[in-house]
N, C-alpha and C positions, 0 to 999 in steps of 0.2 A: 772533081765533083761527082763524076759518074761512079767512081769507086765508092765514095762516101754514101751515095744514094743506094747502091747495091748492098752495102753493109747494113744500112738502116732497114732496107726491105727484108734482109735476112734476119735481122734482130726481131722485127715485128712478126715475122713468120714463126720464129721459134717461140716468141712470147705467146702467140695465139695457141700453139699446141701445148703450152705448159698448163693450160686450164683443163685439168683432167680429174676424173673420179676414179680412184684406185680400186674400189670394191663396192659392190651394191649394198651390202649389209651395214647396219649400224654396229658399233662395238658391243660385244656381249655385256649385258647388265646396264645398258644405257637407260637412264631415267628421263622420261619426257614429262613435262608439265602440260596437261591439256588446258587449252586456253579458249576463251570466247572473246568476241569483239562486237561492239554495237553496230559497226558498219563493215561492209565487205572489204577484204584486203585487196589492194591493187597489185595483182600479180601479172599484169599485162606486159611489162617491159621484157623484151627478148633481145638476144644478140650479145655483142661484146661490150664490156665496160658499162653496164647499166646499173641503175640504182633502184632498190626497193626500200620502203619505209613502212614498218608495221607498228601502228600505234594502238594504245588502249587495249592491250591484251590482258584479260582478267583470268587468273588461275581458276580452274574448275575441276581439277582432278589430276591423277598421275597414271602414266603408263610405263611399264618396264619391259624391255626387250630381253628375251633369253633365247638360247639356241641349244638344240640337242640333236643327236643322231636319230634317224627314224627308227621306230620299232618294226618288228617283223610284219605286224598287221598293217602298219602304215605303208610299208614298202609294197605290200600286196595290193593295197588300195590305190596308192600313188606311185606307180613304177618309176624307177630312176631317181627318186628323191635321195639327196645326199645329206640334207639337214632340214630341221623343222624350226622355224622362227615362231615363238609364242609372244604375243603382246598381251600383257595382263594389266587390266585396269584395277587399280587399288582403291580401297575404301569400301566399307560395307562388305558385301559378298563379292569377291574378286570375279571378274568376267574376263575370259580369255578368247583371243582369236588366233588361229593357227595358219601359218603360211608354209606350204611345202615347196622347197626349193631344190633345184638340181644345178650343180656346178661341175662341169667337166672341161675337157680341152677345147670344146667348141663354144663355151660361154655359160651364161647364167640363165636359168629358166624358172618359171613358176609351174609346178605340176599340180597344185591344188590349193584351196583356201576354204576355211570355215570361219564364217563371221555371223554370229547370232543364229538366225533361223535358216540361213542359206549355206549350202555346201556346193562348191564348184570343184570338179575334178577334170583337169585338162588332159585327160587320158588319150584323147584322139590326136590332138596337136598341142604340145606344151607352148606356153606363152614365152617367147624369146625376148629377154631383156637386152642382152648384148655380151660381147666378149670384153671383159675388163682387163686393164684400165680403158675407160672411154674418154675420148677427147671431145672438146667442145665442137659441136657440129655433127657428132655421130647421130645417125638416124636409122633405127631398126624397126621396120614395119612388116607385119605379116598376119597370118591367121591364127586363130585359137579355137579349139573345139573340144567337146567332151560331154560329160553328164552333169546334171544338177539335181539337188533335192531341196525342197522348200516346204516346211510345215506338212510333211507327209506326201507331197506331190513330187514325183520323179520324172525326169525327162532328159532331153539333150539340149546342147547349145552350140552355136557357131558364131563367129564374129571376127573382129579385127583387134589387134594389139600392137601398139606403137610405143617405143621408148626413144626419146630424143634428148640429147644434151643441148638444150635450146638457148642457154644464156649463162653468162658469168658476169660478176660485178660486185657491188657492195650492198650488203644487207644490213639495215639498221632496225633494231627492235628497241623501242624506248621502254624504260622502266622507271616508275615514279619513286622507287625506293633504292634499288641497287643501281650500279652503273649501266648505262645503255650498252647494248651489244652492237658493235660496228665492226664488220669483218668482211674479207673477200670470200665469196662463195661461188660455187658452180652448181647449176641447177639441172636436175634430171626430171623430165616430164614424161609421165606414162598415161596413155589413154587406151581405154578398151570399151568397145561397144559389142555387146553380146545379145543374140536373139535366141529365145527359148521356145522349145516345142515339146509336145508329148506325142511321139509317133504311135501309130501311123496316121492318126486322124487329125489331131490338133497341132497345127503348125503356127509359128510366129505368135505365140500366146503372150509374149511380153519381152521387154528389153531391159538390160542393165547398161547404163552409160556412166563411166567413171573416169575421173581425172585426178591424178596424184602428182604433187610437186615435192621433190626432195631437194633441199638446199644443203649442199655439202660444204662445210667449213674448209677452206683450202689449207689453213694452217694446222688445224687439229685433226684433219683426215677423218671426220665423223659427220653425221647428219646434225646440222644445227636447228633445222626447222623442217617439218613436213606437213603437208596439207592434202586432204582427200575429200572429194565431193562425189558422192554416188547417188544416182537416181534410178530406182527400180520401179517400173510401172507395168502393170498387167491388169487389163479389164477382166480377163478370164479368171484370174485369181482374186480380183477385188483389191489390188494393191496399187498405191501411188505414194511412194516413200522416198524422201530425200534425206541423206545422212551427210553431214559436214563435220569433219574432224580437223582441228588445228592443234599442233603439238610443237613446243619448243624444248630443245635439249636443256634439261634443268641445270646441270653443273656447267656446261659449256657456255650457255647464253646468259647466265646470271653472274658469271665471273669471267673477266677477260684476262685472268692470270694464266694465259697459255703461251706457248712458245712455238714458233714456226718449226714444223717437223724437219724442214731442210737444214736446220742448224745441227742436227744429229744424223750420223750415218751408222747404220747397223749392217754388219756383214760377217760372214757370207750369208746370202739369202737366196735360195734355201740353205739350211745349215744341217749338219749331221752331228757334230760333236760340241762345237763351241760357237758362240756369237760374240762379236766384238762391237762395242759401242764407242764411237768416236765423236767428240764434240768439236765442231768447226771453229768455235770461238772460245774454246777452253772453258766452257761453262761447267762449274762444279756440280756433279750429280749427287744428290742426297740419298735418293731411294730408287731402286729398280724393282719392279714387280712384273710377273708374267701370268697371264690368265689364258685359259683355253677357250674354245668357241662356245662352251657351255657356261662361261663366266666363272669357272673354278680357278682359284689362285693356286698356281703350281710352283711359284718361286717368288720370294721377297728377300731383298738384301739392302742393308744400309752401309755395307762395307765393300762388297764385291760389285763394282759398278762398271768395269771396263771389259773384262773377259769373263763370260758366264758359260758354264757347262750346260748343254741341253741334251747330252747323250742319253739320259734316262727318260726323256719325254717321248710320248707316243707320236707317231707320224701325224701331221695335220697342221692347221693354222693356229697361230698364237698371237697374242697382243702384248707388247712390251710397253709399260708405262714408266716414264722417267719423270722424277721430280727434282728440280735443281735446288741448290742452296737458297736461291732467291724466291723459291716457292712456285716457280712456273712449272707447268705440267704439259707433257706431250705424250702421244701414244703412237707407236709404230707397229706394223704387222710383220710377221715372218713365218716361213714355212719350215717345219721340221721334217727332214727326209727320213 
């Protein structure tokens, strides 16, 4: 009996650590449907094996994520940046927000952000997200500091930045037309509270309080839903502004025709010359495509699906999308050395 209990304890310990987020970014080219809801979403559940249900989500627009290497000017402004994420709102005149990111051997950081009229440059202390993959229970809390500009006003900011993998469980998003989305997810919560000043005279002239939730689909290895609530207030500047954004991954959450990424193995990873794709359940692969971090397709094949040459690819991260004969789709990441 004691042996059995020990084995059960070991199993549940391993199961707990299996709830991980492999990387911070969404897949390049991910299309998000901006949604609204008449009532606030209940995102209060935290911990292991919890449930969230998001109802009455009404489409209100589209956002698309793209990635690019920083320009020389951006590197000068945001030192250490390794890639720039641009979120572009479609419809009418496109509106873009840029997030300047750094990824190295110590982890992932935010070095800057431009959203609407506000520009944040975390030049003094980058905002540390974490060293991925992040397991459930990971908590990274620290300071963030730098400079800001807002509608012609320039100054400095200091504050706190916390990233926590605070929950995993089942996310349900109902849809009156398509199939409901019901899938296992792991949630990353990011909180930042920044205080703004205009040295040397005007200190603590305003604050930004922001909470963001990322719900990562455990099977598809991508963001299924993200939510941001930001409150910027400054009596000095005459501002009291709250912005709430809700986004569901368009293709992922409107179609459950996906397959668990664990059913396919991709090796070696990192790779120099070839990658091999192995199906654990002998699922027939119909199409293989590879895109780079900027969303550019660098390889597509409907015949060569098991051993693929990557020798001519530049060094960096790539995304391999597999479509089976049954029409199920999954995406896996690999590094080209």
